[in-house]
C-alpha positions as CSV (number, residue, x, y, z in Angstrom):
1,M,30.5,7.7,-46.2
2,A,27.1,9.7,-46.9
3,G,26.9,11.5,-50.2
4,Y,30.0,10.2,-51.6
5,R,29.3,8.1,-55.1
6,V,31.9,5.8,-56.6
7,E,32.5,6.7,-60.5
8,D,30.4,3.6,-61.3
9,D,27.9,4.7,-59.3
10,Y,25.3,6.2,-62.0
11,D,21.3,5.5,-62.4
12,Y,21.4,5.4,-66.1
13,L,23.7,4.8,-69.1
14,F,22.8,6.6,-72.3
15,K,24.8,6.3,-75.5
16,V,24.5,9.2,-77.8
17,V,26.1,9.4,-81.4
18,L,27.6,12.7,-83.0
19,I,26.9,12.2,-86.5
20,G,27.4,14.7,-89.8
21,D,30.2,15.4,-92.7
22,S,33.8,15.3,-92.2
23,G,35.1,18.5,-90.3
24,V,32.1,20.1,-89.1
25,G,33.1,19.5,-85.5
26,K,31.9,16.6,-83.9
27,S,35.2,15.8,-82.5
28,N,35.4,19.5,-80.9
29,L,32.1,18.8,-79.7
30,L,32.8,15.8,-77.9
31,S,36.0,17.5,-76.3
32,R,34.2,20.4,-75.1
33,F,31.2,18.5,-73.4
34,T,33.5,15.6,-71.9
35,K,36.7,17.6,-70.9
36,N,36.1,21.2,-71.5
37,E,38.9,21.2,-74.1
38,F,38.8,22.5,-77.8
39,N,41.6,21.8,-80.2
40,L,42.0,24.0,-83.6
41,E,44.4,21.5,-84.8
42,S,42.2,18.6,-84.1
43,K,42.7,16.1,-86.8
44,S,40.1,13.9,-88.7
45,T,38.8,11.1,-86.6
46,I,39.7,7.9,-87.7
47,G,36.9,5.2,-87.4
48,V,35.1,5.6,-84.0
49,E,35.9,7.3,-80.7
50,F,33.9,7.9,-77.2
51,A,34.0,9.4,-74.4
52,T,32.1,9.6,-71.4
53,R,30.7,12.3,-68.7
54,T,28.6,12.0,-65.7
55,L,25.9,14.3,-64.9
56,T,22.8,14.8,-63.0
57,V,19.2,15.4,-64.6
58,E,16.3,16.1,-62.1
59,G,17.9,14.3,-59.0
60,K,19.3,11.0,-61.1
61,V,22.8,10.3,-62.1
62,I,23.3,9.7,-66.0
63,K,26.3,8.0,-67.3
64,A,26.5,10.1,-70.6
65,Q,28.8,7.7,-73.2
66,I,29.3,10.0,-76.4
67,W,30.4,8.2,-79.6
68,D,32.0,10.1,-81.9
69,T,33.1,8.9,-86.0
70,A,34.5,9.7,-88.9
71,G,32.4,12.0,-91.4
72,Q,34.5,10.8,-94.1
73,E,32.7,8.5,-96.5
74,R,35.2,5.7,-96.5
75,Y,34.4,4.8,-92.8
76,R,30.7,4.8,-93.5
77,A,30.7,0.9,-93.4
78,I,30.2,0.9,-89.5
79,T,26.9,2.0,-89.2
80,S,24.3,-0.5,-87.6
81,A,27.1,-1.5,-84.6
82,Y,27.9,2.2,-84.3
83,Y,24.3,3.2,-83.8
84,R,23.0,0.4,-81.5
85,G,21.6,1.3,-78.4
86,A,21.7,4.9,-78.9
87,V,18.8,7.0,-77.2
88,G,20.1,10.3,-78.7
89,A,21.9,11.9,-81.7
90,L,23.5,14.8,-82.6
91,L,23.2,15.6,-86.3
92,V,25.8,18.1,-87.0
93,Y,26.3,20.4,-89.6
94,D,29.0,23.7,-90.4
95,V,27.2,27.0,-90.3
96,T,30.0,28.2,-92.7
97,R,29.6,25.5,-95.2
98,R,26.1,25.2,-97.1
99,A,27.3,21.6,-98.3
100,T,27.1,20.0,-94.9
101,F,24.0,21.2,-94.3
102,E,22.7,20.0,-97.6
103,N,24.0,16.6,-96.6
104,I,21.8,16.5,-93.3
105,D,19.0,14.5,-95.6
106,R,21.1,11.7,-96.1
107,W,22.5,11.5,-92.4
108,L,19.1,11.6,-91.1
109,K,18.2,8.7,-93.3
110,E,20.6,6.5,-92.3
111,L,19.9,7.3,-88.8
112,K,16.1,6.3,-89.2
113,N,17.5,3.4,-91.0
114,H,19.6,2.2,-88.0
115,T,18.0,3.5,-84.7
116,D,15.1,2.9,-82.6
117,P,12.0,5.4,-83.8
118,N,12.2,6.8,-80.3
119,I,15.7,8.2,-80.6
120,V,16.0,12.0,-80.0
121,V,17.5,13.7,-82.7
122,M,19.3,17.3,-82.1
123,L,20.3,19.2,-85.4
124,V,23.3,21.3,-84.7
125,G,24.7,24.2,-86.5
126,N,28.1,24.1,-85.3
127,K,30.5,27.2,-85.4
128,S,28.1,29.9,-84.6
129,D,30.9,32.0,-83.4
130,L,32.1,32.4,-87.4
131,R,29.2,34.9,-87.8
132,H,31.1,36.7,-90.7
133,L,31.3,33.3,-92.8
134,L,28.1,32.3,-92.2
135,A,26.5,30.4,-95.0
136,V,23.7,28.9,-93.5
137,P,21.0,31.2,-91.8
138,T,19.6,30.1,-88.3
139,E,16.1,30.1,-90.0
140,D,17.2,27.3,-92.5
141,G,18.4,24.9,-89.7
142,K,15.1,25.9,-87.6
143,S,12.5,25.0,-90.2
144,Y,14.4,22.1,-91.2
145,A,14.2,20.9,-87.7
146,E,10.4,21.9,-87.5
147,Q,9.7,19.9,-90.7
148,E,11.3,16.9,-89.4
149,S,10.3,17.3,-85.8
150,L,14.1,17.6,-84.5
151,C,15.2,19.5,-81.7
152,F,17.6,22.4,-82.9
153,M,20.5,24.7,-81.7
154,E,23.3,26.6,-82.8
155,T,27.0,25.6,-81.0
156,S,30.1,27.1,-80.8
157,A,32.6,24.4,-79.6
158,L,35.2,27.2,-79.7
159,E,33.4,29.5,-77.6
160,A,31.5,26.7,-75.7
161,T,28.2,28.1,-76.5
162,N,25.1,25.8,-76.1
163,V,27.6,22.9,-76.1
164,E,26.5,21.7,-72.6
165,D,22.7,22.7,-73.6
166,A,22.6,20.6,-76.6
167,F,23.5,17.1,-75.0
168,A,22.0,18.0,-71.7
169,E,18.7,18.8,-73.9
170,V,19.1,15.2,-75.7
171,L,19.9,13.4,-72.5
172,T,17.1,14.6,-70.4
């Protein structure tokens, strides 16, 4: 059967991790990207979860394994195993909560301590649909990303804005 691909038939398997404070929307970014779902009532992640999605980039089939971790302090001990083998990371903050942006430094340090120096990091300002509650201007995210040589995007898991693009850019 020409053109038929088995589910496990892929050219590359890439692990991407989601990091950032609790409540910034990491799990909804994951479910939007892998299942095209969004849940307003989603609970805090306990420990680690992951989901996969296969996509074609430049004619190659890429199986993306996206890992989602609890942003809460009490789960921070999982670090090195969680980051092992990751080729990309989405460092997420909530555009309506300034503190989540201010904690980006800490997350970036942790990332640098536990990953390959060539990891692709995308700074993601999530919840961009909540413009009226904006606490972190786009400019702030942009200039931080430039200063740290990170990719940058604002997303809305609720409206599915840029979610696809953020993951695709990291994977590409």
